[in-house]
PyMOL Python script that loads the backbone (N, CA, C, O; Angstrom):
from pymol import cmd

cmd.read_pdbstr("""\
ATOM      1  N   MET A   1     107.726  59.729 -10.118  1.00  0.00           N
ATOM      2  CA  MET A   1     108.554  59.978  -9.150  1.00  0.00           C
ATOM      3  C   MET A   1     109.680  60.939  -9.353  1.00  0.00           C
ATOM      4  O   MET A   1     110.821  60.653  -8.990  1.00  0.00           O
ATOM      5  N   ALA A   2     109.412  61.959  -9.868  1.00  0.00           N
ATOM      6  CA  ALA A   2     110.593  62.911 -10.462  1.00  0.00           C
ATOM      7  C   ALA A   2     110.837  63.957  -9.156  1.00  0.00           C
ATOM      8  O   ALA A   2     111.911  64.501  -8.900  1.00  0.00           O
ATOM      9  N   ASP A   3     109.737  64.088  -8.487  1.00  0.00           N
ATOM     10  CA  ASP A   3     110.101  65.176  -7.262  1.00  0.00           C
ATOM     11  C   ASP A   3     110.429  64.283  -6.089  1.00  0.00           C
ATOM     12  O   ASP A   3     110.836  64.789  -5.043  1.00  0.00           O
ATOM     13  N   GLY A   4     110.280  63.047  -6.207  1.00  0.00           N
ATOM     14  CA  GLY A   4     110.731  62.180  -4.966  1.00  0.00           C
ATOM     15  C   GLY A   4     109.652  62.255  -3.848  1.00  0.00           C
ATOM     16  O   GLY A   4     110.018  62.046  -2.692  1.00  0.00           O
ATOM     17  N   SER A   5     108.338  62.539  -4.112  1.00  0.00           N
ATOM     18  CA  SER A   5     107.275  62.772  -3.025  1.00  0.00           C
ATOM     19  C   SER A   5     107.165  61.062  -2.764  1.00  0.00           C
ATOM     20  O   SER A   5     107.306  60.707  -1.594  1.00  0.00           O
ATOM     21  N   GLU A   6     106.935  60.056  -3.737  1.00  0.00           N
ATOM     22  CA  GLU A   6     106.780  58.811  -3.330  1.00  0.00           C
ATOM     23  C   GLU A   6     107.681  58.234  -2.505  1.00  0.00           C
ATOM     24  O   GLU A   6     107.391  57.397  -1.650  1.00  0.00           O
ATOM     25  N   TRP A   7     108.780  58.655  -2.731  1.00  0.00           N
ATOM     26  CA  TRP A   7     109.869  57.966  -1.841  1.00  0.00           C
ATOM     27  C   TRP A   7     109.683  58.423  -0.428  1.00  0.00           C
ATOM     28  O   TRP A   7     109.771  57.648   0.524  1.00  0.00           O
ATOM     29  N   VAL A   8     109.388  59.881  -0.297  1.00  0.00           N
ATOM     30  CA  VAL A   8     109.246  60.318   1.060  1.00  0.00           C
ATOM     31  C   VAL A   8     108.287  59.738   1.632  1.00  0.00           C
ATOM     32  O   VAL A   8     108.427  59.398   2.807  1.00  0.00           O
ATOM     33  N   LYS A   9     107.089  59.486   0.947  1.00  0.00           N
ATOM     34  CA  LYS A   9     105.949  58.783   1.454  1.00  0.00           C
ATOM     35  C   LYS A   9     106.085  57.421   1.843  1.00  0.00           C
ATOM     36  O   LYS A   9     105.480  57.021   2.838  1.00  0.00           O
ATOM     37  N   TYR A  10     106.923  56.543   1.069  1.00  0.00           N
ATOM     38  CA  TYR A  10     107.248  55.268   1.353  1.00  0.00           C
ATOM     39  C   TYR A  10     108.161  55.250   2.790  1.00  0.00           C
ATOM     40  O   TYR A  10     107.956  54.439   3.693  1.00  0.00           O
ATOM     41  N   VAL A  11     109.149  56.245   2.821  1.00  0.00           N
ATOM     42  CA  VAL A  11     110.112  56.039   3.895  1.00  0.00           C
ATOM     43  C   VAL A  11     109.305  56.576   5.343  1.00  0.00           C
ATOM     44  O   VAL A  11     109.570  56.130   6.459  1.00  0.00           O
ATOM     45  N   THR A  12     108.405  57.492   5.096  1.00  0.00           N
ATOM     46  CA  THR A  12     107.640  57.934   6.274  1.00  0.00           C
ATOM     47  C   THR A  12     106.758  56.730   6.639  1.00  0.00           C
ATOM     48  O   THR A  12     106.824  56.293   7.787  1.00  0.00           O
ATOM     49  N   GLU A  13     105.839  56.098   5.632  1.00  0.00           N
ATOM     50  CA  GLU A  13     105.211  54.890   6.134  1.00  0.00           C
ATOM     51  C   GLU A  13     105.974  53.836   6.908  1.00  0.00           C
ATOM     52  O   GLU A  13     105.487  53.200   7.843  1.00  0.00           O
ATOM     53  N   ARG A  14     107.108  53.710   6.487  1.00  0.00           N
ATOM     54  CA  ARG A  14     108.204  52.268   7.114  1.00  0.00           C
ATOM     55  C   ARG A  14     108.827  53.124   8.472  1.00  0.00           C
ATOM     56  O   ARG A  14     109.396  52.409   9.296  1.00  0.00           O
ATOM     57  N   VAL A  15     108.778  54.284   8.707  1.00  0.00           N
ATOM     58  CA  VAL A  15     109.253  54.902  10.062  1.00  0.00           C
ATOM     59  C   VAL A  15     108.362  54.815  10.918  1.00  0.00           C
ATOM     60  O   VAL A  15     108.631  54.401  12.046  1.00  0.00           O
ATOM     61  N   VAL A  16     106.980  55.227  10.524  1.00  0.00           N
ATOM     62  CA  VAL A  16     105.689  55.142  11.409  1.00  0.00           C
ATOM     63  C   VAL A  16     105.246  53.707  11.799  1.00  0.00           C
ATOM     64  O   VAL A  16     104.797  53.406  12.906  1.00  0.00           O
ATOM     65  N   THR A  17     105.449  52.747  10.621  1.00  0.00           N
ATOM     66  CA  THR A  17     105.114  51.213  10.957  1.00  0.00           C
ATOM     67  C   THR A  17     106.034  50.935  12.213  1.00  0.00           C
ATOM     68  O   THR A  17     105.634  50.543  13.309  1.00  0.00           O
ATOM     69  N   TYR A  18     107.320  51.207  11.858  1.00  0.00           N
ATOM     70  CA  TYR A  18     108.586  50.894  12.882  1.00  0.00           C
ATOM     71  C   TYR A  18     108.072  51.300  14.403  1.00  0.00           C
ATOM     72  O   TYR A  18     107.872  50.514  15.329  1.00  0.00           O
ATOM     73  N   ILE A  19     107.945  52.446  14.411  1.00  0.00           N
ATOM     74  CA  ILE A  19     107.814  53.263  15.754  1.00  0.00           C
ATOM     75  C   ILE A  19     106.537  52.750  16.374  1.00  0.00           C
ATOM     76  O   ILE A  19     106.466  52.593  17.593  1.00  0.00           O
ATOM     77  N   GLU A  20     105.299  52.425  15.386  1.00  0.00           N
ATOM     78  CA  GLU A  20     104.041  51.806  16.204  1.00  0.00           C
ATOM     79  C   GLU A  20     104.502  50.443  16.681  1.00  0.00           C
ATOM     80  O   GLU A  20     103.886  50.141  17.704  1.00  0.00           O
ATOM     81  N   THR A  21     105.199  49.693  16.377  1.00  0.00           N
ATOM     82  CA  THR A  21     105.259  48.420  16.760  1.00  0.00           C
ATOM     83  C   THR A  21     106.060  48.452  18.197  1.00  0.00           C
ATOM     84  O   THR A  21     106.927  49.274  18.496  1.00  0.00           O
ATOM     85  N   PRO A  22     105.573  47.367  19.028  1.00  0.00           N
ATOM     86  CA  PRO A  22     106.234  47.383  20.269  1.00  0.00           C
ATOM     87  C   PRO A  22     107.650  46.872  20.245  1.00  0.00           C
ATOM     88  O   PRO A  22     107.855  46.035  19.366  1.00  0.00           O
ATOM     89  N   LYS A  23     108.453  47.119  20.844  1.00  0.00           N
ATOM     90  CA  LYS A  23     110.056  46.802  21.131  1.00  0.00           C
ATOM     91  C   LYS A  23     110.099  45.232  21.204  1.00  0.00           C
ATOM     92  O   LYS A  23     110.905  44.637  20.489  1.00  0.00           O
ATOM     93  N   GLU A  24     109.331  44.602  21.971  1.00  0.00           N
ATOM     94  CA  GLU A  24     109.206  43.227  22.136  1.00  0.00           C
ATOM     95  C   GLU A  24     108.777  42.402  20.906  1.00  0.00           C
ATOM     96  O   GLU A  24     109.352  41.319  20.793  1.00  0.00           O
ATOM     97  N   GLU A  25     107.789  42.752  19.883  1.00  0.00           N
ATOM     98  CA  GLU A  25     107.523  42.504  18.924  1.00  0.00           C
ATOM     99  C   GLU A  25     108.717  42.616  18.061  1.00  0.00           C
ATOM    100  O   GLU A  25     109.061  41.571  17.509  1.00  0.00           O
ATOM    101  N   ARG A  26     109.457  43.741  17.823  1.00  0.00           N
ATOM    102  CA  ARG A  26     110.342  44.042  16.882  1.00  0.00           C
ATOM    103  C   ARG A  26     111.534  43.050  17.173  1.00  0.00           C
ATOM    104  O   ARG A  26     112.155  42.700  16.169  1.00  0.00           O
ATOM    105  N   LYS A  27     111.887  42.621  18.189  1.00  0.00           N
ATOM    106  CA  LYS A  27     112.943  41.834  18.768  1.00  0.00           C
ATOM    107  C   LYS A  27     112.628  40.406  18.379  1.00  0.00           C
ATOM    108  O   LYS A  27     113.499  39.665  17.922  1.00  0.00           O
ATOM    109  N   GLN A  28     111.417  40.040  18.558  1.00  0.00           N
ATOM    110  CA  GLN A  28     110.928  38.644  18.147  1.00  0.00           C
ATOM    111  C   GLN A  28     111.089  38.405  16.774  1.00  0.00           C
ATOM    112  O   GLN A  28     111.635  37.392  16.338  1.00  0.00           O
ATOM    113  N   ILE A  29     110.497  39.568  15.875  1.00  0.00           N
ATOM    114  CA  ILE A  29     110.530  39.362  14.564  1.00  0.00           C
ATOM    115  C   ILE A  29     111.822  39.245  14.107  1.00  0.00           C
ATOM    116  O   ILE A  29     111.957  38.412  13.210  1.00  0.00           O
ATOM    117  N   ARG A  30     113.059  39.977  14.544  1.00  0.00           N
ATOM    118  CA  ARG A  30     114.280  39.803  14.043  1.00  0.00           C
ATOM    119  C   ARG A  30     114.974  38.563  14.470  1.00  0.00           C
ATOM    120  O   ARG A  30     115.837  38.123  13.711  1.00  0.00           O
ATOM    121  N   GLN A  31     114.677  37.835  15.758  1.00  0.00           N
ATOM    122  CA  GLN A  31     115.065  36.547  16.107  1.00  0.00           C
ATOM    123  C   GLN A  31     114.642  35.559  15.287  1.00  0.00           C
ATOM    124  O   GLN A  31     115.433  34.652  15.028  1.00  0.00           O
ATOM    125  N   GLU A  32     113.265  35.551  14.703  1.00  0.00           N
ATOM    126  CA  GLU A  32     112.686  34.778  13.888  1.00  0.00           C
ATOM    127  C   GLU A  32     113.182  34.474  12.539  1.00  0.00           C
ATOM    128  O   GLU A  32     113.179  33.388  11.959  1.00  0.00           O
ATOM    129  N   ALA A  33     113.687  35.831  12.061  1.00  0.00           N
ATOM    130  CA  ALA A  33     114.296  35.916  10.901  1.00  0.00           C
ATOM    131  C   ALA A  33     115.765  35.385  10.911  1.00  0.00           C
ATOM    132  O   ALA A  33     116.246  34.863   9.906  1.00  0.00           O
ATOM    133  N   LYS A  34     116.432  35.526  12.019  1.00  0.00           N
ATOM    134  CA  LYS A  34     117.789  34.977  12.195  1.00  0.00           C
ATOM    135  C   LYS A  34     117.641  33.531  12.299  1.00  0.00           C
ATOM    136  O   LYS A  34     118.608  32.871  11.919  1.00  0.00           O
ATOM    137  N   GLN A  35     116.532  32.856  12.776  1.00  0.00           N
ATOM    138  CA  GLN A  35     116.538  31.402  12.844  1.00  0.00           C
ATOM    139  C   GLN A  35     116.259  30.877  11.404  1.00  0.00           C
ATOM    140  O   GLN A  35     116.712  29.772  11.105  1.00  0.00           O
ATOM    141  N   LEU A  36     115.582  31.553  10.537  1.00  0.00           N
ATOM    142  CA  LEU A  36     115.167  31.073   9.226  1.00  0.00           C
ATOM    143  C   LEU A  36     116.233  31.362   8.059  1.00  0.00           C
ATOM    144  O   LEU A  36     116.168  30.821   6.955  1.00  0.00           O
ATOM    145  N   ARG A  37     117.155  32.219   8.414  1.00  0.00           N
ATOM    146  CA  ARG A  37     118.345  32.424   7.510  1.00  0.00           C
ATOM    147  C   ARG A  37     119.204  31.214   7.522  1.00  0.00           C
ATOM    148  O   ARG A  37     119.443  30.446   8.454  1.00  0.00           O
ATOM    149  N   GLU A  38     119.643  31.204   6.219  1.00  0.00           N
ATOM    150  CA  GLU A  38     120.761  29.890   6.155  1.00  0.00           C
ATOM    151  C   GLU A  38     122.055  30.382   6.550  1.00  0.00           C
ATOM    152  O   GLU A  38     122.361  31.574   6.535  1.00  0.00           O
ATOM    153  N   PRO A  39     122.971  29.233   6.979  1.00  0.00           N
ATOM    154  CA  PRO A  39     124.052  29.741   7.385  1.00  0.00           C
ATOM    155  C   PRO A  39     125.055  30.756   6.475  1.00  0.00           C
ATOM    156  O   PRO A  39     124.860  30.965   5.277  1.00  0.00           O
ATOM    157  N   TRP A  40     125.908  31.211   7.077  1.00  0.00           N
ATOM    158  CA  TRP A  40     126.614  32.293   6.323  1.00  0.00           C
ATOM    159  C   TRP A  40     127.707  31.598   5.294  1.00  0.00           C
ATOM    160  O   TRP A  40     128.138  32.200   4.311  1.00  0.00           O
ATOM    161  N   LEU A  41     128.057  30.399   5.610  1.00  0.00           N
ATOM    162  CA  LEU A  41     128.997  29.666   4.303  1.00  0.00           C
ATOM    163  C   LEU A  41     128.050  29.723   3.046  1.00  0.00           C
ATOM    164  O   LEU A  41     128.235  30.454   2.073  1.00  0.00           O
ATOM    165  N   THR A  42     127.148  28.961   3.192  1.00  0.00           N
ATOM    166  CA  THR A  42     126.057  28.850   2.160  1.00  0.00           C
ATOM    167  C   THR A  42     125.551  30.160   1.578  1.00  0.00           C
ATOM    168  O   THR A  42     125.499  30.373   0.366  1.00  0.00           O
ATOM    169  N   ARG A  43     125.187  31.012   2.506  1.00  0.00           N
ATOM    170  CA  ARG A  43     124.743  32.387   1.719  1.00  0.00           C
ATOM    171  C   ARG A  43     125.876  33.017   0.821  1.00  0.00           C
ATOM    172  O   ARG A  43     125.625  33.653  -0.202  1.00  0.00           O
ATOM    173  N   TRP A  44     127.194  32.772   1.314  1.00  0.00           N
ATOM    174  CA  TRP A  44     128.200  33.510   0.676  1.00  0.00           C
ATOM    175  C   TRP A  44     128.857  32.824  -0.285  1.00  0.00           C
ATOM    176  O   TRP A  44     129.500  33.547  -1.046  1.00  0.00           O
ATOM    177  N   PHE A  45     128.913  31.429  -0.539  1.00  0.00           N
ATOM    178  CA  PHE A  45     129.560  30.635  -1.486  1.00  0.00           C
ATOM    179  C   PHE A  45     128.837  29.687  -2.039  1.00  0.00           C
ATOM    180  O   PHE A  45     129.335  29.114  -3.008  1.00  0.00           O
ATOM    181  N   GLY A  46     127.250  29.209  -1.491  1.00  0.00           N
ATOM    182  CA  GLY A  46     126.686  28.467  -2.365  1.00  0.00           C
ATOM    183  C   GLY A  46     126.977  27.053  -1.773  1.00  0.00           C
ATOM    184  O   GLY A  46     127.460  26.954  -0.645  1.00  0.00           O
ATOM    185  N   LEU A  47     126.680  25.943  -2.544  1.00  0.00           N
ATOM    186  CA  LEU A  47     126.848  24.608  -2.089  1.00  0.00           C
ATOM    187  C   LEU A  47     128.222  24.115  -2.132  1.00  0.00           C
ATOM    188  O   LEU A  47     128.440  23.006  -1.643  1.00  0.00           O
ATOM    189  N   ALA A  48     129.176  24.780  -2.645  1.00  0.00           N
ATOM    190  CA  ALA A  48     130.339  24.248  -3.061  1.00  0.00           C
ATOM    191  C   ALA A  48     131.018  23.837  -1.884  1.00  0.00           C
ATOM    192  O   ALA A  48     131.624  22.767  -1.929  1.00  0.00           O
ATOM    193  N   PRO A  49     131.020  24.572  -0.735  1.00  0.00           N
ATOM    194  CA  PRO A  49     131.532  24.656   0.520  1.00  0.00           C
ATOM    195  C   PRO A  49     131.149  23.360   1.204  1.00  0.00           C
ATOM    196  O   PRO A  49     131.966  22.742   1.887  1.00  0.00           O
ATOM    197  N   LEU A  50     129.728  22.894   0.990  1.00  0.00           N
ATOM    198  CA  LEU A  50     129.278  22.007   1.780  1.00  0.00           C
ATOM    199  C   LEU A  50     129.715  20.510   1.103  1.00  0.00           C
ATOM    200  O   LEU A  50     129.858  19.446   1.704  1.00  0.00           O
ATOM    201  N   GLY A  51     129.880  20.783  -0.345  1.00  0.00           N
ATOM    202  CA  GLY A  51     130.504  19.491  -0.984  1.00  0.00           C
ATOM    203  C   GLY A  51     131.942  19.169  -0.575  1.00  0.00           C
ATOM    204  O   GLY A  51     132.369  18.017  -0.493  1.00  0.00           O
ATOM    205  N   VAL A  52     132.657  20.268  -0.324  1.00  0.00           N
ATOM    206  CA  VAL A  52     134.129  20.209   0.154  1.00  0.00           C
ATOM    207  C   VAL A  52     133.995  19.462   1.412  1.00  0.00           C
ATOM    208  O   VAL A  52     134.565  18.388   1.601  1.00  0.00           O
ATOM    209  N   LYS A  53     133.167  20.093   2.346  1.00  0.00           N
ATOM    210  CA  LYS A  53     133.187  19.748   3.786  1.00  0.00           C
ATOM    211  C   LYS A  53     132.697  18.330   3.756  1.00  0.00           C
ATOM    212  O   LYS A  53     133.340  17.594   4.505  1.00  0.00           O
ATOM    213  N   VAL A  54     131.726  17.752   3.087  1.00  0.00           N
ATOM    214  CA  VAL A  54     131.086  16.317   3.107  1.00  0.00           C
ATOM    215  C   VAL A  54     132.704  15.410   2.751  1.00  0.00           C
ATOM    216  O   VAL A  54     133.281  14.557   3.425  1.00  0.00           O
ATOM    217  N   TRP A  55     133.021  15.951   1.598  1.00  0.00           N
ATOM    218  CA  TRP A  55     134.430  15.128   0.866  1.00  0.00           C
ATOM    219  C   TRP A  55     135.256  15.070   1.994  1.00  0.00           C
ATOM    220  O   TRP A  55     135.593  13.927   2.303  1.00  0.00           O
ATOM    221  N   TRP A  56     135.742  16.116   2.801  1.00  0.00           N
ATOM    222  CA  TRP A  56     136.931  16.078   3.642  1.00  0.00           C
ATOM    223  C   TRP A  56     136.532  15.243   4.911  1.00  0.00           C
ATOM    224  O   TRP A  56     137.299  14.476   5.492  1.00  0.00           O
ATOM    225  N   ASP A  57     135.109  15.517   5.296  1.00  0.00           N
ATOM    226  CA  ASP A  57     134.862  14.733   6.647  1.00  0.00           C
ATOM    227  C   ASP A  57     134.886  13.295   5.873  1.00  0.00           C
ATOM    228  O   ASP A  57     135.435  12.578   6.709  1.00  0.00           O
ATOM    229  N   SER A  58     134.630  12.567   4.872  1.00  0.00           N
ATOM    230  CA  SER A  58     134.609  11.489   4.484  1.00  0.00           C
ATOM    231  C   SER A  58     136.061  10.701   4.590  1.00  0.00           C
ATOM    232  O   SER A  58     136.299   9.573   5.021  1.00  0.00           O
ATOM    233  N   ARG A  59     136.851  11.599   4.098  1.00  0.00           N
ATOM    234  CA  ARG A  59     138.423  11.446   3.522  1.00  0.00           C
ATOM    235  C   ARG A  59     138.833  11.490   5.025  1.00  0.00           C
ATOM    236  O   ARG A  59     139.657  10.596   5.217  1.00  0.00           O
ATOM    237  N   ARG A  60     138.627  12.040   5.917  1.00  0.00           N
ATOM    238  CA  ARG A  60     139.307  11.914   7.386  1.00  0.00           C
ATOM    239  C   ARG A  60     138.834  10.681   8.110  1.00  0.00           C
ATOM    240  O   ARG A  60     139.624  10.036   8.799  1.00  0.00           O
ATOM    241  N   ARG A  61     137.543  10.323   7.975  1.00  0.00           N
ATOM    242  CA  ARG A  61     136.933   9.037   8.332  1.00  0.00           C
ATOM    243  C   ARG A  61     137.726   7.836   7.732  1.00  0.00           C
ATOM    244  O   ARG A  61     137.924   6.876   8.476  1.00  0.00           O
ATOM    245  N   ARG A  62     138.106   7.808   6.704  1.00  0.00           N
ATOM    246  CA  ARG A  62     138.667   6.631   5.968  1.00  0.00           C
ATOM    247  C   ARG A  62     139.986   6.571   6.451  1.00  0.00           C
ATOM    248  O   ARG A  62     140.471   5.443   6.535  1.00  0.00           O
ATOM    249  N   ARG A  63     140.738   7.620   6.819  1.00  0.00           N
ATOM    250  CA  ARG A  63     142.230   7.309   7.293  1.00  0.00           C
ATOM    251  C   ARG A  63     142.309   6.812   8.713  1.00  0.00           C
ATOM    252  O   ARG A  63     143.205   6.061   9.097  1.00  0.00           O
ATOM    253  N   SER A  64     141.343   7.258   9.471  1.00  0.00           N
ATOM    254  CA  SER A  64     141.391   6.635  10.912  1.00  0.00           C
ATOM    255  C   SER A  64     140.802   5.413  11.261  1.00  0.00           C
ATOM    256  O   SER A  64     140.886   4.995  12.416  1.00  0.00           O
TER     257      SER A  64
END
""", "prot")
cmd.dss("prot")
cmd.show_as("cartoon", "prot")
cmd.util.cbc("prot")
cmd.orient("prot")
């Protein structure tokens, strides 16, 4: 890959595949990917915020 021809071939294949797929299909694929993605808080910080939230909610319920 010293001359970059493999990279150019890869990029060209990706662009051609993108152009050949219908717009509705691309939109549907993006929406499905969004639904499968985990919440941003978990993605950015792991399970620690979830533990804090559960602890905080249980603390709040005990007070009232």
